[in-house]
N, C-alpha and C positions, 0 to 999 in steps of 0.2 A: 504494500500500500504506500509506495513512494511517489505515486502520481501527484503532480502539483495540486490538484483539487483536494486530495486527501490530506496532504501536508498543510494546506491552507485551512482546511476544516479543523484539523487538530490544533493549529495555532489559534484559531478563533475560539475554540473550546477552551484552550489553555488560558487565553486572555480572560474569558468569562470566569473560569475557575478562580483565578487569582484576584480579579477585580471584585467578585461577589463575596469571596470568603478568603481573604489573605491569610487568616489564621489557620485555615484548613482547606487549601485548594484541592487536595486529593478527595476529601470527604465531599466537597462541593461537586466535583466531577462525577463521583459515584451517584450522588443524589440526582444530578441532571440527567445522566444516561441510564441509570439502572434503578432509580427510585428506592435506593437503600444505602445504608452506610457500609463502608468496607470492613471486612473482618480484620482481626488482629494480624493474621498471616498475610492478607493482601496489603495491609498498611506496611508491614515489615518488608515485603518483597518490593513493592513499588517505592517505598521510601529509600531503600538501597539503590534502586534503579535511578531514581531522581538524583541521588547523591553522585552516582557515577557520571551521569550526563552533566550535572552541574560542574563537576571537576573537569570533565573533558572540555566544556565550553569556556571555562576560566583559563585553561591552558591553551586553548585554540580558539580565540574569539572570531577568527575568520570563518570557522565552521558554523558558529552560531549565526553570524551575519548571513552566510549563504542560506541557512535554513529559514531565517526570518524574512528574507526578501522574496521568498517564493509566493506566487499568486498575485492577484490583482489588488487585493486590499492591503492597506498599509498597516504594518505591525505597530502595536502600542509599545514603544520603546521605554516608556516610563515604568513598565511592570518588571519587577526583579525576576531573574532566572527564567525568562520567557522561553528561551530555546529548550531548556531542560524540561520545563512543564509541557512544552509542545510534544516532546517525545513521550512523556507519560500519558498525555491526552490521546496520542495515537495508539498507544497500547490499550487504553480503555475503549476506544472506538473499535478496536479489533477483537475485543472479547466476544466469545460466542454469545454470551448473555446480552450483549449490546446489539449484536447483529440479528439474532433470531429471537422470536418470542415463543415461550413454552405453550 
C-alpha cells in the first residue's frame, strides 16, 4: 500500500490522530477506524513501531520530507513526528479489522 493515494490517506489520518488527541494519537486512530481502544499488546507493538520510525526520521529527515510531500494536499508541518505517525496510521489502515467488516 505504497501508492501515493494510500500514503496521503495515512498522512491525513495521522494529522487527525495527532490534532484531535495529542495525548493519545494511537488511541484516537483506533477509535476513528475501529471504534474501540487498542489492547495493551497493540499499544506495546505499535508504540515500539512508532519509536523506530521516529528515530529513523530524526536520523534521516530527508526520508521524512519525501514521505510528507506525497499527494496533492499539503502536510501540516506544525504537528510533531508526523512522518512516524503516518507510518503507524498506514499500519492501522491495513489491519484486517479496518478493511473488512465481520
